[in-house]
C-alpha positions, 0 to 999 in steps of 0.5 A: 514186358512182352511174351516170354520165350519157352525152352525144352530141357531133356533129362531135366528132372534131376541133377544138372538138368533140373538146375538148368530147367530152374534157371531157364524158368527165370527167363521164360517157360520150360518143358522138361522131358524126363523118364521120371516126373518130378512133382516138386517144382517150385514154379508153374513155369516148368512142365514135365513130359514123361518119356524118352527124349530120344523118341521123335514123337515125344520130342515133337510133343514137347516142342508143341507144348513149349510153343503153346506157352511161348515162342520156343527159342532154346533147346537143351540136350542134357539127357544121357545114359551112364553105363560102362562097357569094355572091349573085353567084357562086352560085344561090339554090338552091346557097346555100339548100342550104348554109344547109340543110346547117348547119341540118339538123345542129342540127335533127336533133340537137334533134329526136332529143334532145328525143324521146329525153328525152321517151320516157325521161321524163327532163329533159335539156339541149341545147347548140347551137354558134353563132357571133358571125356569127349577129349580126355576119357577116363578108364571104364567109360568107353561108350560114354566118351565115344558118344560125347565125342560124337555129340561134339561133332554133331554140334559143329555140323549142325552149327555149320548147316543151320547157322545161316538160318539163325540157328546157333548150336553150341555145347558145354563140356563138363568137368566133375559137378556136385550132383546126387550121383557125385555125392553117392560116389563121394560117400563110397570113396572118401578120398575123392575130394582131394583127387578132384581138387588136384584134377581141377585147377580151380581146386573143387568140383563145379556146381549145377548152378554154374553149369545152368548159368553158362547154358542160359548164357549160350541160349541168350541173345548175349551169345548171338555170335557164338556158334559151333563152340565147345565151351569147357565148364570144368574149372580148368580140368581139360587143360590141366597136366600132371606136374613131373616135378610134383612129389 
């Protein structure tokens, strides 16, 4: 059967990141970087490294741990910081700190993955997790939307710079996805289901497994000619426009 590859997933302890890690464990070994340590993995192919995914030393140690389990071929930058701040309620420095906190996570992952692949003289693939908000922000999410727009620019730049070395870099731009965080929001706002059905032409929010399957595809040899793409995983939310004739 051959040697199984390995992957690193940041922010993989819960939610979408966990679904990605569990999906990739079907293809090889996974090292998860997370600030918490889930102790209930259902497979021995997933190991957790507790720490900050934006810390270069932590990222390098995760890459080394993954390499020991199998050749590291894929890296997923999923970790994110969710905290709102507006131009009228926060200082410019505070907002910049929040933008930087999110961008740092993806930049550190890309930096670590690219240099690891180059050192090993091996092709590899990176997937950055973005959001529909990179293109169409919602009110109250300025730092997050700004950071995700930067992550998409980073994705394209890394793809151009390192594609010649066989390193592919893509991003998935997510719509609303059913996670524990979403369920808490849903409990607070009972009308959210109807609102989400209207926002997403497919008529519902996505599942974490649907995101995980798309990420696994982009990391796989089947996506070997896809580089620098921003793939919407949003049920059509990004292309949905309000109907002026709707009552």
